[in-house]
C-alpha positions in Angstrom: 125.5 96.6 121.1 122.7 94.4 122.2 119.0 94.5 121.9 116.2 94.9 124.4 116.9 93.9 128.0 120.3 92.4 127.8 122.8 93.4 130.5 125.9 95.2 129.5 124.5 97.6 127.0 122.2 100.6 127.1 121.3 100.5 123.4 117.9 99.1 122.6 117.6 98.6 118.8 120.8 97.2 117.2 119.2 93.9 116.0 118.8 94.8 112.3 122.0 96.8 112.1 124.3 94.1 113.4 122.2 91.1 112.1 121.8 89.7 115.6 119.3 90.0 118.4 120.1 89.0 121.9 117.6 87.1 123.9 115.8 89.1 126.6 116.1 88.3 130.2 113.3 86.5 132.1 110.2 88.6 132.0 108.7 87.1 135.1 108.6 89.5 138.1 110.4 88.7 141.3 108.4 86.5 143.6 106.5 88.6 146.2 105.8 87.6 149.7 102.3 86.6 148.7 103.5 84.4 145.8 103.0 84.7 142.1 101.8 81.3 141.0 98.7 79.3 141.5 100.4 77.3 144.3 100.1 80.2 146.7 96.5 81.0 145.8 94.3 81.1 148.9 97.3 80.5 151.2 97.4 76.9 150.3 93.7 76.2 150.6 92.0 74.0 148.0 90.4 76.4 145.6 86.8 75.9 144.8 84.3 77.8 142.7 85.5 81.3 141.9 88.9 80.7 143.4 89.4 77.7 141.1 88.6 79.8 138.0 91.0 82.4 139.2 93.8 79.8 139.5 93.1 78.6 136.0 93.2 82.2 134.7 96.6 82.8 136.3 97.8 79.5 135.0 96.7 80.3 131.4 98.4 83.8 131.7 101.7 82.3 132.9 101.6 79.8 130.0 101.1 82.5 127.5 103.7 84.7 129.1 106.3 82.0 129.0 105.5 81.1 125.4 105.7 84.7 124.3 109.0 85.2 126.1 110.5 82.1 124.4 109.3 83.1 120.9 110.6 86.6 121.4 114.0 85.3 122.4 114.0 83.0 119.4 113.8 86.0 117.0 117.6 86.4 117.2 118.2 83.1 115.5 116.0 83.9 112.5 117.8 84.2 109.1 118.1 87.8 107.8 117.4 86.8 104.2 114.7 85.0 102.2 111.2 84.4 103.6 111.9 81.7 106.2 111.7 84.1 109.1 108.2 85.3 108.3 106.1 82.3 109.7 108.0 82.6 113.0 107.3 86.3 113.2 103.6 85.6 112.4 103.5 83.1 115.2 105.1 85.5 117.7 102.6 88.2 116.8 99.7 85.8 117.3 100.9 84.7 120.7 101.4 88.3 121.8 97.9 89.1 120.5 96.4 86.4 122.7 98.5 87.5 125.7 97.5 91.1 125.4 93.8 90.3 125.0 93.9 87.9 127.8 95.4 90.3 130.3 92.9 92.9 129.3 90.0 90.5 129.8 91.2 89.4 133.2 93.1 92.5 134.4 91.3 92.6 137.8 92.1 89.0 138.6 95.7 89.1 137.4 96.4 92.4 139.3 94.9 91.1 142.6 97.5 90.9 145.3 96.3 87.4 146.4 96.8 86.0 142.9 99.4 86.7 140.3 99.8 90.4 141.4 100.5 91.6 137.8 102.2 95.0 138.1 101.8 98.0 135.8 105.4 97.8 134.6 104.8 94.2 133.5 101.8 95.3 131.4 104.0 98.1 130.0 106.7 95.6 129.2 104.3 93.4 127.2 103.1 96.4 125.2 106.7 97.5 124.7 107.6 94.1 123.2 104.7 94.4 120.9 106.0 97.7 119.8 109.4 96.1 119.3 107.8 93.4 117.1 106.2 96.1 114.9 109.4 98.0 114.7 111.6 95.0 113.8 109.0 94.0 111.2 109.3 97.4 109.7 113.1 97.0 109.6 112.8 93.7 107.8 110.2 94.8 105.3 110.5 98.6 105.0 106.7 98.8 105.4 106.1 102.1 107.2 102.6 101.1 108.4 104.3 98.8 111.0 106.4 101.7 112.1 103.3 103.7 112.7 101.9 100.8 114.7 105.0 100.7 116.9 104.5 104.4 117.6 100.9 103.8 118.8 102.0 101.2 121.4 105.0 103.3 122.6 102.8 106.4 122.9 100.1 104.6 124.8 102.7 103.3 127.3 103.9 106.8 127.9 100.3 108.2 128.2 99.3 105.5 130.7 102.6 105.8 132.6 103.0 102.0 132.9 106.7 102.5 134.0 105.9 105.3 136.4 106.8 103.5 139.6 110.0 101.7 138.6 112.2 104.6 139.7 111.0 104.0 143.2 111.2 100.2 143.1 114.9 100.2 144.2 115.5 97.6 141.5 117.9 99.2 138.9 117.2 96.5 136.3 113.6 97.8 136.1 114.8 101.4 135.7 117.0 100.3 132.8 113.9 98.7 131.2 112.3 102.1 131.4 115.3 103.9 130.0 115.6 101.5 127.1 111.9 101.9 126.3 112.5 105.7 126.0 115.5 105.1 123.7 113.4 102.8 121.4 110.6 105.3 121.4 113.0 108.1 120.3 114.2 106.1 117.4 110.7 105.4 116.2 109.8 109.1 116.5 113.0 110.1 114.5 112.0 107.7 111.7 108.5 109.2 111.7 109.9 112.7 111.7 108.0 113.7 114.9 110.6 116.1 116.1 108.5 117.7 118.8 107.9 114.3 120.3 111.6 113.5 120.1 112.5 116.7 122.0 109.9 116.0 124.7 111.1 112.4 125.1 114.7 113.6 125.2 113.9 115.9 128.1 112.0 113.1 130.0 114.8 110.6 129.4 117.4 113.1 130.6 115.6 113.5 133.9 115.3 109.7 134.3 119.0 109.2 133.5 120.0 111.8 136.0 117.8 110.2 138.7 119.0 106.7 137.8 122.7 107.8 138.2 122.0 109.7 141.4 120.1 106.9 143.1 122.1 103.9 142.0 125.5 105.1 140.9 125.5 102.3 138.3 128.4 100.9 136.4 126.8 101.9 133.1 126.3 105.5 134.0 128.9 106.7 131.5 127.1 104.8 128.8 123.8 106.5 129.4 125.6 109.9 129.5 127.0 109.0 126.0 123.5 108.0 124.8 122.1 111.4 125.8 125.0 113.2 124.1 124.4 111.1 120.9 120.7 112.0 120.9 121.5 115.7 121.3 124.1 115.7 118.6 121.9 113.7 116.2 119.0 116.2 116.7 121.2 119.2 116.1 122.8 117.6 112.9 119.4 116.5 111.6 118.3 120.1 111.0 120.4 121.5 108.1 118.0 124.4 107.8 115.6 125.6 110.5 112.0 126.0 109.3 109.8 128.2 111.5 106.1 128.8 111.3 104.4 132.0 112.3 104.6 131.1 116.0 108.3 130.3 115.7 107.7 126.6 116.1 109.3 123.9 113.9 106.6 122.3 111.7 106.8 118.5 111.0 108.6 118.0 107.7 109.0 114.6 106.1 112.0 113.9 103.9 110.5 110.8 102.4 109.4 110.7 98.8 105.9 112.1 98.2 104.3 109.9 95.5 101.8 112.6 94.7 104.4 115.2 93.7 107.2 113.0 92.5 108.7 114.0 89.1 107.4 111.6 86.6 109.2 110.6 83.4 107.6 111.6 80.1 108.6 108.2 78.6 106.9 104.9 79.4 109.3 102.0 79.4 108.3 98.4 78.8 110.7 96.7 81.2 109.5 98.5 84.3 112.7 98.1 86.3 112.1 98.4 90.1 114.5 98.8 93.0 114.0 95.8 95.2 117.1 95.5 97.4 119.3 98.1 99.1 122.4 97.6 101.2 123.3 100.7 103.2 126.8 100.9 104.7 128.0 103.4 107.3 131.7 103.4 108.2 132.7 107.0 108.9 134.7 106.8 112.0 133.7 110.2 113.5 130.3 110.9 112.1 127.4 111.7 114.4 125.2 108.7 115.1 122.7 107.3 117.5 123.5 103.7 118.5 124.4 102.0 115.2 122.6 104.4 112.9 124.8 107.1 111.4 123.3 110.3 110.1 124.2 109.5 106.5 122.6 106.1 106.8 119.5 107.6 108.4 119.2 110.2 105.6 119.6 107.7 102.7 117.2 105.3 104.4 114.4 107.9 104.3 115.2 108.8 100.7 114.3 105.2 99.8 110.9 105.3 101.4 107.6 106.7 100.3 106.0 109.3 102.5 103.8 107.9 105.3 100.1 108.6 104.8 98.4 110.7 107.4 96.1 107.8 108.5 99.2 105.8 109.4 100.5 108.5 111.7 97.2 108.9 113.5 97.3 107.9 117.1 94.4 107.0 119.4 93.9 107.0 123.2 92.7 103.4 122.7 95.5 102.6 120.3 96.5 99.5 122.2 93.1 98.0 122.0 92.7 99.0 118.3 96.1 97.8 117.2 95.9 94.3 118.8 92.3 93.7 117.8 93.7 91.3 115.2 97.3 91.3 114.2 97.9 90.4 110.6 101.1 90.7 108.7 100.9 91.3 104.9 102.6 88.4 103.3 103.8 90.6 100.4 105.7 92.7 102.8 108.5 90.2 102.8 109.8 91.9 99.7 109.6 95.4 101.2 105.9 95.9 100.5 103.3 98.0 102.1 99.9 97.1 103.3 98.4 99.7 101.0 98.1 98.2 97.6 97.8 101.5 95.9 101.2 102.7 97.1 104.5 101.8 95.7 106.5 99.2 97.7 109.6 100.4 99.5 112.8 98.5 98.7 114.0 96.0 101.3 117.0 97.5 103.2 119.9 96.1 105.0 121.6 98.5 107.4 125.3 97.7 108.1 127.2 99.8 110.6 131.0 99.5 110.4 130.9 96.1 108.7 133.8 94.0 107.6 134.4 93.1 104.0 133.0 89.7 104.6 129.8 91.0 106.0 129.3 93.4 103.1 129.8 90.7 100.6 127.6 88.3 102.5 124.7 90.7 102.6 125.2 91.7 99.0 125.3 88.0 97.9 122.0 87.3 99.6 120.4 90.4 98.3 121.6 89.5 94.9 120.1 86.1 95.2 116.7 87.6 96.2 116.6 89.8 93.1 113.8 89.0 90.8 113.6 89.7 87.0 113.6 93.4 86.2 114.6 94.2 89.7 117.7 96.3 90.8 120.0 96.4 93.8 121.4 99.6 95.4 124.6 99.8 97.3 125.2 102.9 99.4 128.7 103.4 100.9 129.4 106.2 103.4 132.9 105.6 104.6 136.4 106.9 105.1 138.7 106.6 102.2 142.3 105.3 102.2 145.1 107.2 100.6 147.8 105.3 98.8 150.7 104.4 101.1 154.1 105.5 99.8 156.1 102.6 98.5 153.4 100.0 99.1 153.0 97.5 96.2 149.8 97.1 94.4 148.3 93.7 95.1 148.4 91.7 91.9 147.5 88.1 91.4 150.3 85.7 90.4 150.6 85.6 86.6 147.8 88.2 86.3 147.6 91.2 84.0 148.7 94.2 86.1 147.0 96.7 83.9 143.7 94.9 83.9 144.0 94.3 87.7 144.6 97.9 88.4 141.4 98.8 86.7 139.6 96.8 89.3 141.9 97.4 92.3 143.3 100.9 91.7 146.7 101.2 93.4 146.2 101.5 97.1 143.0 103.5 97.2 139.9 102.0 98.5 136.9 102.4 100.8 137.9 101.6 104.4 135.9 98.9 106.2 136.2 97.4 109.7 139.2 95.1 110.0 138.5 91.4 109.8 140.4 90.8 113.0 139.9 92.9 116.1 142.9 95.0 116.9 144.2 96.5 120.1 143.1 100.0 121.3 146.3 101.5 119.8 145.3 100.3 116.3 146.1 102.5 113.3 143.4 104.8 112.1 140.9 103.7 109.4 142.6 105.7 106.7 145.7 103.6 107.3 143.9 100.2 107.1 145.4 97.2 105.4 144.5 96.7 101.7 142.7 93.5 102.6 140.3 95.6 104.8 139.3 97.9 102.0 136.5 97.7 99.5 137.5 98.0 95.8 135.4 98.1 92.6 136.7 94.6 91.7 135.0 93.3 94.8 131.6 94.2 93.3 132.1 92.9 89.8 130.2 89.6 90.4 127.1 91.7 91.3 127.1 93.6 88.1 125.5 90.6 86.4 122.2 92.2 87.4 121.2 95.9 87.5 123.4 97.6 90.2 123.1 101.2 91.4 126.0 102.4 93.5 126.3 105.6 95.6 129.7 106.3 97.2 130.1 109.2 99.7 133.8 109.1 100.6 137.0 110.9 100.0 138.1 107.9 97.9 135.0 107.8 95.8 137.0 108.3 92.6 138.2 104.7 92.7 134.8 103.9 91.2 135.2 106.3 88.3 136.6 103.6 86.0 134.6 100.6 87.2 133.9 98.4 84.2 130.5 97.1 83.0 131.6 93.6 82.0 128.1 92.1 81.7 126.3 95.0 79.9 123.7 95.2 82.6 122.5 98.6 83.9 125.3 100.0 86.1 125.5 103.5 87.5 127.9 105.0 90.1 127.1 108.3 91.7 130.2 109.6 93.4 130.8 112.3 96.0 133.5 115.0 95.8 136.8 113.7 97.1 137.8 116.9 98.7 136.3 120.2 99.8 137.2 123.8 99.4 138.6 125.7 102.3 135.7 126.6 104.6 133.4 124.3 102.5 131.1 121.6 103.9 131.7 118.6 101.7 132.9 115.1 102.7 135.2 115.1 105.7 134.7 118.7 106.6 131.7 118.6 108.9 131.4 115.1 110.4 128.9 116.3 113.0 126.6 117.5 110.3 126.9 114.6 107.9 128.2 114.7 104.4 126.9 117.3 102.0 126.6 114.9 99.1 124.3 112.5 101.0 122.3 115.6 102.2 121.7 116.6 98.6 120.3 113.1 97.9 118.1 113.3 101.0 117.1 116.9 101.2 118.3 118.9 98.2 116.7 122.2 99.4 118.3 121.8 102.9 121.6 121.0 101.3 121.5 124.1 99.1 120.7 126.3 102.0 123.7 124.8 103.9 126.0 125.5 100.9 124.9 129.1 100.5 124.8 129.8 104.3 121.0 130.2 104.9 120.4 128.7 108.3 116.7 129.6 108.7 113.6 129.9 106.5 110.0 130.9 107.3 107.4 128.2 106.6 106.0 130.4 103.8 109.4 130.9 102.2 110.0 127.1 102.5 106.7 126.3 100.9 107.5 128.6 98.0 111.0 127.1 97.6 109.6 123.6 97.6 107.3 124.5 94.7 110.2 125.9 92.8 112.3 122.8 93.6 109.5 120.6 92.3 109.4 122.6 89.1 113.2 122.2 88.7 112.8 118.4 89.1 110.1 118.3 86.4 112.4 120.2 84.1 115.3 118.0 84.9 113.4 114.8 84.2 112.3 116.1 80.8 115.9 117.1 80.0 117.2 113.7 81.1 114.7 111.8 79.0 115.3 113.9 75.9 119.1 113.8 76.0 120.4 111.6 73.1 123.9 111.2 74.5 122.9 110.0 77.9 124.0 106.5 78.8 121.2 103.9 78.8 121.8 103.1 82.5 120.4 106.5 83.4 117.1 106.0 81.5 116.8 102.4 82.7 117.2 103.3 86.3 114.9 106.3 85.9 112.0 103.8 85.5 112.0 103.4 89.3 110.6 106.3 91.3 113.3 106.1 94.0 116.2 105.9 91.7 114.8 108.5 89.4 114.5 110.9 92.4 118.1 110.2 93.4 119.4 110.8 89.9 117.5 114.1 89.7 118.8 115.2 93.1 122.3 114.3 91.9 121.8 116.6 88.9 120.7 119.4 91.2 123.8 118.8 93.4 126.1 119.0 90.4 124.5 122.2 89.2 124.4 123.8 92.7 128.0 123.1 93.4 129.2 124.0 89.9 127.5 127.4 90.3 129.3 128.1 93.6 132.7 129.8 93.1 134.3 128.0 96.0 133.6 124.6 94.5 134.7 125.4 90.9 138.3 126.1 91.9 139.2 122.4 91.8 137.4 119.5 90.0 137.8 117.3 93.0 135.3 119.6 94.8 132.5 118.5 92.5 130.6 115.2 92.3 131.0 112.8 89.4 129.4 109.7 87.9 130.2 106.6 86.1 129.1 106.6 83.3 129.6 110.3 83.2 126.6 112.6 82.8 127.0 114.8 79.7 128.2 118.3 80.5 125.8 119.9 78.1 122.9 118.3 80.0 123.9 120.0 83.3 124.4 123.3 81.4 121.0 123.1 79.8 119.5 126.7 79.8 116.1 125.5 81.0 117.8 123.8 84.0 120.0 126.8 84.8 117.0 129.1 84.6 115.1 126.9 87.1 118.1 126.8 89.4 118.4 130.6 89.3 114.7 130.9 90.1 115.3 128.8 93.2 118.4 130.8 94.2 116.4 134.0 93.9 113.6 132.5 96.0 115.9 131.5 98.8 117.5 135.0 98.6 
């Protein structure tokens, strides 16, 4: 999967997920009969006066355009870690700022047919690249203000119909640029939770794809058909419970953390531990996805971000002019910051789709290196498990202690990752992968020298139940059920809907409605249920803080707003499933943790009363 305008792929936004970004093709339009450069100005006559100034304007524009194209192409070579990439990004933003202002100031001259003959799709492409810069900066920093800026540019391109004429240009490469713009815009809208906009864009993109295939019968037709199927499946799966207002419309609902209503701990800790780095891995073979973003990765990604303020979501008809009035990048954002100093910074996230073991360890090593004092790292694993192979020996180092080794590399179980070496199309399924292509608790032991928070959503999650804490640093593993009851909806049972465990950590109310079979709620009922859920979380945080038997890792990680919210949602998941008769028939149907959470905490009367109140509210 490649990025932007590279031939051979229809996906537009895989740079961050695959740690690579392909260089765009040349942005200069085909030479028209009248010429594009200053050499053709005035049909070869020596320009004087006004014509001479026009030639200089065209020359300056071409210089800026070439420089911006070169800088944009160079983004693929930037390191994914540390701060070295930020000056290059800043320089690219500055050049695009100058380019955008320059074409605005000299639009009449540049669009003149006797001069450069700047076309509307070229203007739209510059704006689209600025939107891409904002989007990629958001991916590198988790700063949602830049995501909102990307939306402003993409929406203005659509409102002004910069790509309107490309379908009639008889140049399929230009049509593909238009299609990729739509795909990028859809991703931004998904992340901003603008569902209505996504539906509209999906319909428009479908019409364009149909027209593209009808007119050009391209070789990538099947790829674009697959893109449309993925978008449709993703939208369907992203709605665990349908919320309808009085006009039977779906209101916008954000699943990010609301700092105003977050459950606060009654105990103030001196250390002030903060989640700084997060590595999110998606390796379920058949889970619904859009490009290289699986549904589970998408959900946990939002669970690690603060809600976007209303002013950040505001759009303007003059958004292009306002946004590029002066581009500045907050230097603190390199550590996952936000431009608003009053808001909590989001952790820096690395999204890895179907990585190899080497890639996971490389990213974790660099994230570990970036960790500052009193900072924590989170590892999220959403992947297929591997069952033990009959008769296969347990890998044991020569002269090693087998008992000790098995505590780190438990028999043949493990979390399946992408094989190190590409295999043929008839390769064995992921669940039958070689032991060397699986992730084991022992692989993560070096990273437990600093606070490490692990979430495993897999049918082999139990391999982490006995993970040792060798360095006495905060270490916590939240583990999904390894099996599901007949007719249940836990891991492996509903790949097109995502895993229920991750859904609980992302949207506990939606997950609860899914488990009890409530597909639709009115907005009034949903608002009431949210208030009851908020009360449950406040009760849960008080019970957690006052439990004397709780492991210190829980209280230490509870100092961070994101990790505390995840722990409380995990508690709700445990109670909700333990109160459902289908899930109590087998312990493997229930989530677990390492260190384990005290049973009497989960059976606290105050918690159960709050849960029953929510169940009665849902009906």
